[in-house]
C-alpha angles and dihedrals in degrees: 000000000000122000099188093105093061092040093048090064090054089050093050092048091051098045095103090061092053088079085073092059125088118241089259091049091050089052086049090056091048092052091053090052091049090053100048097095094050089044090056090050089053090052091052092048094050095044091053091061110082108231105167105166092255094047093089097179091049091051088050093050092053087047091054090047093055093038092059088053092050092045089056089059093052101267123144109225136193137177115241103211116231101204092110091061100032098251137102096263139236139287113233125185137176137192118180118223139164099250135068120318111255123189116206118199131202139140138230105204131081134197091249111095127201092271093053115118087221104081113130143066116243133179109230102174146350093288104016138080133175128210141133106282097000092138100016086076133303089086089056091049088056093047085055095049098045092047084057092045090054091049091051090049091060093043095249104119092093090063091074135053101225135201126177129192122183109183122213098209109042093125093048113015123214123240135276092039089208089066096037093056099035094102091050095048091047092054090049095057110111094003118138096202136023119195124187125200101208115132095247109198089339091251114127090204090066140053134185126260097152134038130180115240120233133212134163126238134196125204119197121184131181134196140175112276113227145130111302090240089071097051111127093023118127091249096051108023125187106322129234099280091058089049095055088043089055093048095047093047090051091048088055096044095047104036112021096089095056109112116248092004118117131172118182127189100211103178134016136183131178142165140083098312114027138169129179121181106202091193095055093032093227136106145169133232136194124186146128132234089237097052125080108238114253098191139029129178133189132181124194148144133250123208124191137171099221140022090249091053091049093051092047091051095046092048092048092049093050090049090052092050091053093062099081127193114236115303094356133110131194140183131200122202131182127208131213111283146162114299118230125258105221120209097250129178088252093055089046090052091052091048089051090055090047090051092048091053089048092052092045088056092050097250097112133239125320120219134197114271120236101261089224086069096051120070130211117296143174092260089073091069091069098044092103092047106045124058096210123036131173128177141168098062098121130107112313130224143115144272098042115184091019135091085253094067107146131175124220094225091194087072092060091078097042097043093050092047092050092049094045092049093047091050090047093053100042095089091059090072 
């Protein structure tokens, strides 16, 4: 089904702004408009391939689909095998150019595995479509590809040195993370800009210049098992459940008021005989009201906006854990996680250029999204390598990660134009 009628209205409304565009930029806009229908077809084709993270063949098939599109634009593509981190792998592409090096980031996988009831693309209105991963983020991948297609059509691709990485495990990262993100970090080396095509908070008036990092933590406490009548004595002490209660309360009292920092104890077990499987996020507990708890376990996550905030939080949490109640012991461990993307001056500068392109196109300014509204994403893994980073400029919609995931197809046109114009103008810096 054609979407030109809805997008034509957007174009008409933005015509006064076109006077601000150069003749080549106006041609660029026209090329995006001419490609909207085929872009929508590519979205449908990609959505109809199940690529849940653990469906390795499905992830590879979507990779082949997008690789063919990039190869048609002169990119050299390769598949970075994921055996070392127990995932399908990543699509990596390069196209040499004379201008600055720009890294474009997407991902191939979705949260909907092969046994999910949500499997197919469906049109649900004049400007909406539903489908697994349509906004997170196959639609964003297509926005990227069709921005590049428009640049190629006006002869502008050679002005930029381009690298593309579409990971195959963004929704459920392989381990170790150092192996799972090696291809992405290699591609980021020497890049002047990194642009991610996630959907951000699904608001086209915002984009992402900062993301909180995320890591998991595990708290394990032990106490002396005994009859409850002996609790608090010198021989028995406080027990394991009191110990984790003390620790969690201290976490809250000392850290909960720090802006943009969160730490959530998601699951807890305690008693005489306790298990907690962090992978399956479930456990068992046996105990009696008249027995002092021998074991207590808690799993949670920690989110912070900067490396410094991360380290401060971790150090404070470990210091709290070391102050044991009588006859108890406790340990706190952190797993590998997503690093933070701090809101640097470089990121703000790139957002300003994106906002300027949006205004020149007649779509209005774009502001930075509140990092509390943007989850962790692959772009954070290059934050320490690339001086200017922008994310959240893909296809917009609602209901991501649920069977109600719906794309706002009117943003296909606007997001592709914004991305194309930003990329065209980057070499002017």
